[in-house]
Every structure is written in structure tokens, then in C-alpha cells.
N, C-alpha and C positions, 0 to 999 in steps of 0.2 A: 520467620523473623527477617532472614536477608532480602526477600522480596518486598517486605515492608519498608526496609531500608532504602532500598532502590527506588521505590514509588514516592518517597519523602524527598529523596535527592532530585529527582526529575520533576518534580511538581511544578516550580516556577516556569519550565519550558513548556510543560503541558497546559498550564494556566495561559500562558501566551498565546498558544496554538488555539485552545477553545475559545479565548476572548479576542480573537485577531479580528481587526478592523475589516479584513477583506469581505467578511460575510455582509456587512452593512453597505460595500460597494456594488454588490451584485444586484442591480436593480433592473435589468432588462435580459431579455433573450440572448442578446449578442453578448451580454456579460457572462451570462452562464456558459454559453459556447465557449468562452475564454478560458473559464474555469475548468471545464470538462476537458478542453484540448491540450491542457498542460497536466491536470490532475490523473488522466489515464496513464501517464508514465508511471506515477507511483502505484497505479493499480497493477501495472506490467511488472514492475521490479519486486512488488509484493509476491508474485507468483514465481518469480526467480528465487527469491529467498526460500520460499516453500520447497521448490523443488532441490535445492542446495541442501537443505536439511534432510529431506528425504533420502537423497544419495549418501549423506553422511551417517545416517541413523539407521539405514535399512539395507539390505543387500539388493542391488538394482542390476545385478551382473550374473552371468552363469558361468560355472555352476554355483548353485545357491549355497550360502554359508549362512549361519545365525549370527547376527552381530551382537555386539556386547551388552546393549541395555535393551532388554525386552519392553519395558515400560515406556522408554522414550520411543522406541520402534512403533509402538501401538498408538502413541500418542499423535505423532506425526502422519501416520496413516490415517489415522480417524481425520484429521485435518484437511489432508490432501482430497479425501473422497468429496467433501463438500465443496472446497474450493476449486476443484478441477473438473467437477462433474456435478454441479448443483441444477436442481429444478429451475428452470425459468418460468415467467409470469404465465406463458402459454404450455407449461409442461413438458419442454424439451430439456435435455442434458446439455449444458455447456459450463465452462470455467467461468469464474467471476469476471475474468478480463474479457472475454468474448461476450458475456451479458452486458458489460459497461459499453463496448464499442457498439453492439447492437441498439443500446439506449441513446448512444450519442447519435447514431444515424437517425433513429426515430424522431429526435427532437431537432434535427437540422444542423448538428454540430461537424464540424469537418473532422473526419477520421483518416484524411489522406496523409497529413504528416507522421502520424504514429504508426501507419501500416508501412509506409514508405521506409520509416526508420527500422521497424522490423525486418523488413526485406533486405535491408542493408546489413544488418547484424547478421541474417542468414548467409549473405553473399561473403563478407569479410572473415566470418568466422573469428572475429575478435571485437568483442563489445567495446573496448577502450577506444580503438579506431573509430568505430560507428559514433560513439559519443562525441568524439572530438570533430569529426568531419560535420556533424549535424548542425543545423541552424537553430537548435534549441537555445532557449535563455541560458545564461551562464549560471544561473543557480539551479536551473533544472538539470543541467550538465554536472554539476557538483553533488547534486543530489543522487544522481545514477552513479557517477564515479566512486562516491563513499559506499554505496551498496554491493557494488561489484568488487571493489577493493577487499571488502570483508569477506565475501564469498571466496575470492581468489585466495585469501590467506588461509581458509580452509579449517579453522576453528568452529566446530559445532556450537559451543556455548555463545561465542560472539555473533554467529549468524542468528542463533536464537534470540539473542538480545534485540538486534537489529529488526528481527521479525516480529518480536513480543511488544517491545515498547515503543517503537516509532511507528506505528501503522494506524489502520482505519479507524480505531476507537476515538481517534483524535479529532474526527468530523463531529460536531454535536448534534445531537437529536434535534436541534432546532432547525439544522439544514434542511431535513425533511420537511418541516414546516414551511421553509422559504419555498420549497419546491412545489408544494400543495398550493400556496398562494399564487405562484407563477402559473400553476395549472388553471385556476379560476380567473387570473387576471389576462392570462394568454391563452384561451382555449383552443386556438388554433395549432398550438404546439403540443405534441404529443409527449408528455413526461412520464406515462404510466409506468414504462419499463425502468426509467431512472429512480422513480420514487420505490419500486419494488427492489431495486438494486441495494439502494441505501437502508431500507428497512430491514431487508433480509441480512445485510452486513451488521447492523446493530445488532439484531437478534441473536445471529449466530456468535457474535464477539462475546456479548455479555453472557449468554446461557452456556456456551459450550467452548469456543475456541480460546476465548480469553483465559478462563481457568485451566484449560488443558495445556496452553502456551506456558503459564506461569509454573505449572507442574514440570513440564519438560526442562524450563530453566534450572529448576531445583534438581532435577534428575542428572543433568549435564554438569553441574559445577559442584553438588556434593558438599563436600567440606573443605574444599580448596579455598582458601582466602584469595589467591591470585585470580582465579577464575571469576569469582564475585566481584572482584575489583575490576577487572576487565569488562565484565558485563555492565558494571555502573557506568564505565567510561564509553562504552559503545552506546549504550542508551541515551546519554546527554547528546553525543555527539549526532546519533540519528534524528533526535528530535530538533537539533540545531540546524541540520540539513532541510529538515521539513519546514521548519520557520521560513528558511531562504526560498523554499519552494513556494509557500503561501505569499511572500514579499513579491517574488516574481510575478505571481498571477495577478496580485493588487496593482503593481506597476503598470501591467499590461491593460487591466481593466480602467485605470485611471487614464491611460493614455487615450482610450476609447471615449471616455468622459470629456475630455479635452477637445476632441474632434467634433463633438456635437455642437 
């Protein structure tokens, strides 16, 4: 019942995302590249939320000791296996982030910015410094800052809320149809890996990861009214940040339209 309540309370933000005018603006391969070059940061920070949950809910240090909630432990480990080591279109094992970057390279999108950002994160060892120093759009910075503030706070139910309610199921299935039309209209651009990525994500989320993540939230909150309230607040905020990300991408696409 608690999950249903949260789903009801966040429906306005979800509707806003699913019906966002951004999708209508993506008309050329260049526009698609702009989308990918920004959205890749959401794919990456999703992996960071995933690993933060694994750290909180399982034992990742030695000597090994059992953690408090075996059910939540199982759920997050199951999700990690697919997200961190899924099968690619050509039968290799990669994380979903690496699959996305690979698909970007195949279709001609620029991966230099995101790879340089990750290199800087590795150098600074401080994600907030890397975000501040980057030349990313302000909304992309706010999106990332929100995620890592939630991770930094260290409350598993809040991390799980950002992971579960603010993520990839918010890209409608119609987006894969847009990609397929692009493939037909621009046959010189190879979108096969990108289409596979989105279809795989939709399939996993609907059939496995979505229900697992909802169950994980239920396990983590239990009967605590305070935790359920915090999950609702974080979920709304995560969606608001995603709307900001979509607005930033649309703004950049429209700038390109004005230059034509």
C-alpha cells in the first residue's frame, strides 16, 4: 500500500517526463548526439546509486560478516549482476554504462566529455569538486549533485528511493521507436547497439528490476512512517532533477535548431 501511495504522489512528475516535449525536438542525428552526450551522465550516476546500495546492504569488505537484511541483500546483488555485467548485442559482458558509451561511439556521438569527467573524478577523489569544475550544463550539475548528496548521506532507504523512482523507466518505450525511425532515415548511422541498450533496459526494468527495487524499498522501510515519508520526498526531488536534466537537453537541442 505504501508503494501505491508513493506512485500516486509522484505521478504528476512522471507524466511530465513521459510527455516531455524533448522527444519531439530530437529530429536529426546531431540532436540525438546532444541527447546521448547529456543523458550518459544519468546512466553513470545510476551505476553509482547501485553500488552505493550494494555497499550498504551487503558485506563488501573482509573479514566477511552477514548483513542485517538477507532479502534486501539478495535483491541488490541480483540487480548488480545484470547492471554491471550484462550481455551486449555481440555477446560480451559489460556494464550498462559501458554498453551506452560503446553505443554512443558507434553512432558518432562524442564521448570525450563524459570520459574526461570520469578521469577527473578518479584524480580528485572528490565527486563534488569534479562536478563544480566541470563545464556541464547547470541542470546536469544539479542532477549529479543531488544524487551524490543522497549517497553521501548514507541512508539506504533514501538511496533506494533515488535508485527506484527517478530512473530509466522514465524514458518511454516510444523512444526506441524514434531510434528505429532514425535508423531507417539515416542508414549510415549505426544505432543497433543503442536500440539494443534501450530495449534491454525496458525489458529488465519491467520484468525484473522494477519489481525487485520496489520490494527492496518495502524491506528497507518496514513499518517506519518516517522512512516512508523520506522515500516519498526523495522520489519527488529525484524526478524534479530529472525534469531539469530533460529541460537542459531540450535547451541545447533548440540552440542547434536556431543555428540551422
